[in-house]
Residue, then its C-alpha position, 0 to 999 in steps of 0.5 A: m500500500a503506497i502513501s500518496a503525496l495528498q495523503a502525506a500532505l493531509i496528515a502533515a497539515w493535521v499535525a501542524i494544526v495540532q502543534s500550533r495549539i490554535i484549536g484550544y487548550t484542552l482540545s489541542g492538549f488532548l491531541r498532542f498527548t494522546a494517540v487515538g485522536t490522530g489515529l482516527v484522522v490518519g485512518l480516515i485519510m488512509g481509508n482504513v479506520p479499523q486497523a489505524m485505530i488498533i495501531a493507535a491504541t497500541i501506541q497509546l498504551v506507551y504514552m499513558g501518563v505523558i503530560a507537559p508541565g512547563g510546556t514540554t514533553p519527553s516525546e510528541t505523541v501526535v507526531a509519533t502517531a502521525v508517522a507510525v500509523p501510516v507507515a504501519l498501514a503501508s508496510g503491513m507492520a504488526p501493531e506492536q512493531s509500529i512502536a519501533v517507529a513511533v518512539p524515535v520519531g516522537l523523541l526527535a519531534s520534541y526537539l522541534v517543539s523546543f526550537r519553536f519555543f526558542i523562536n517564540s522567545l524572540i517575538t516577546h520583545w516585539v510585543d513589548r514595543l507594541a504594548e507601548e504603542l497600544n496597537d491591539r491589531r499588531i499585538t494580536f498578529a505578533s502574539i497569536i497569528l505569527p506563532t501559529i504560522i511559525t509552527i505550521s512552517l516547522f511541522f508541515p514539511s517535516v512530517f510530510v517528508a517523514v510520511y511520504y518518503g519514510a514509509p517506502l524506506i521503512d517498508s524496504f528495510l523491514k523486508t530485510i530484517p531477520a525473523s528473530v529481530l522482528h520477534a524482538l521488536t514485537v516483544v518490545g512493543g508488548s512490554l512498553p505499555a508498562l512504561g505508560i501505565a507506571l508513569t500514570l501511577a507515578v503521576i497520580g502519586r497516591r501510594d496509599l491508594m495503590v490497593f485499588y490498582f491491585l484490586a482492579y488487576f486481579v478482578s480483571l484476571i478473574l472476570k477475563p473469561l466473561n469479556v467484561n467491557a471497560l465501561v462496566y469496569a469504570i462503573l465498578g471503579g466509580i462505586a469503589a471510589y464513592l464508597y471510599v470517599a464516603l466513608y473516609y471523609r464522612s466525619a469531615f463532612e459532618e463537621n463542616n455541616a455542623i459548623s455551617k449550621n452554627v454560623s449565622s448568615s450575617e457571619v458568612p463573608q459576602y463576596e458578591k460584587e456591589s451593585l453598580p451603574q451600567n457604565e464602561l467600568k462594569v465588567t459584564e458576563k459577556d466580557l468574562k465569556m470572551t476572556w475565557f474563550r480567548w484564553w482557552l483558545t490560545v493558552e499555548v500558542p505563543h508559549s516561549f522559553e522566556r515568558l511561557q504563557a505571558l503573551s496569551f494571558q495579556w491577549a486574553i485580558m486585553p479587551v477588558l483592560r481597554k474597556l477599563y483603562g481606555k480613557n487613560p492611555e498611560e494606565l492602559k499602557e502600564a496594564y498591558k506591560r503588567h501582564l506581559v511579564f513571566f506567567n505559567t500555570q495550568g490553563t483551566w485549574g490555574g489560569a481560569p481562576i487567576l484570570g478572574i481574580t486579575i480582572s476583579l483587581e483591575e476593575q477595582r483599580a480602574r474604578a478607584i482611578a476614575k473616582g480620583e481615589e487611591a488605587p490599589d497598588p499594581n504590584i499586588i496584582n502581579a504578586t497575586k498572579v505569581g503566588l497562585m501559579g504554582p499551587l494551582a498548576g500542581i492540582g490542575d496537572s494531576v487532576e485534569w491531564s493525569t487523571i481525567m484525560y487518561l481515565l476517559i482514554a482508559i474507558a475508550l481504549p478497548w473500543a480502539k483496540s477493537g478497531s472502533a472509531m468510538g475509541a477516539l471520539f468518546p474522549l475527544i468530545l467529552f474531555p474538551v467539553i467538560t474542561y471548557a465548562y468547569g474552566y469557565y466556572f473557575l474564572r467566574m468564581g475567581y472574579r466573584l470571590g477574588r483571592e478567596s476562590v483559591s481557598v475554595l479550590l485548594g482548601r475545601e473538603k469537597i475538592k479533596t474528595l473529588i481528587t481522591g475519588l478521581s485518583i482511585l478511579g484512575l488507579f483502578m483503570m490502570g489495573i484493568l489496562t495492565s491486565n489486558y494490554v501489557s504483554v510479557s510472557t516467556p516461551l521457555k520450556w524444558t523436558i525432564s523424563g519425557k515430560v514437558f515443563e513450560l515456564q509460563a504455565i508454571l508462573d500462571k499457576i503461582l500468580p496469573g499475569m505475574l510478568p506483566l504486573l512485575t514489569v509495571l511495578l518495577v518501572y513504577w518503583y524506579f519512578t518513585k525512587k529515582g524521579l520521572k526519568v522517562l527517557k532513561v527508562l524507555g531506553w533501558m526497556v527497549v534494550i533489555f526487552f529487545i535482547l530478551g526477545w532476540i535470544g528467545v527468553l521472551 
């Protein structure tokens, strides 16, 4: 099966658009970090959706747990999938063997992303000058449009060449490889899902809840003859999570309810905005919706090593600042420059409430200036932003990217493994919709409650129970995936007194699925002891399992 120039161009265009991140924070993030979405698109372009989904699901298991704290990942999953899936389709490569193509391609693509961040750093100083001029149109071009063009210019030709010219070369190369080497590549492909699952376990980081991982693993082994689907397992995990948090946090909830009943309404702090006349200094619901959409759409578009998300923050809030300070050019100029300083956090759990708090503080300052009163110190605004970035980013990365996203993928992965497009559509639709909705809620809460909203996000028991429940469900689904998709077994056997003894059969009698479970736990142990050195572990796993597969141990 040959790949046409048009097919290669369409695949390259898809990758370039996803890498530009202009299609939205959680939508582009989902497509960057995962394989199933790109697998579906490549399948449509290549005219073979079922096989493309099976290959993408195999690749996906390797990249479970990949997130981008700080904006970079150890491997670019979307590029790896966009090259490996068409190559595998064109050459008839087994899904497990496609990982041998995906891994090096993803690693190389990460350097291209770093180069993109470097180029974006050069743009930041131009935007500083445009802020002095208060030139909104040129700020939009420099902050949003130009980085998009640069990214597309980097990724389109690179992916096109890799897909169009790489597939025939790899196909020819595979035909010359000995059967023992192909078997070794299959062994590597079957073992590497353990890396992604162990990384997810480490990122969730709740050792006290690991019992749910083991529970799910052995329940899956017991129920395997019944062919229970992932949705049923998700329901079982949800029930387990509910029972745990209901029992563990019951006393805390009872205490909170008792306190609430004993406090009169006059003693409860009131955070609602004061009633104000409808004038140009009133931030409306429409302004908040527009700010949230601009932020969600472009969070990572102008990302750079020097300022990270500063340009997108300034661009998101720019219309509100012009509304508040439009009649005072010097104050407007200072406000623009104030929000072009370094900024980086998680987009929904961090950026959304910080945007709301910032708008509230800017609104207070603008009103005070308009009334001739003493205005709040602008340094307070920057100090508030800086102080909230880290704590909120931590909770956002762990809850949104590490748990919710991969939980949805874990539920849908069996569909993908069976060749169904639902394996991609289910998480691809739900994840952006859910995150967009609660992100806007967080922004409104930040605006309405001010800095008190951070206490709501970080301090209340309901948030803690939510995080605990999601962690339990995430660990539960990782146990299911380990049981079903980590493939490590041994063909070793020997004959004693005319009787054949198979090592795998002996191990299964001791503990079914022992080798897959041990593989995941060893990688997880390394991550907890040595840190998330993903590339190092990946390299060692490829070498070790390749050798074991080549010599016939696995």
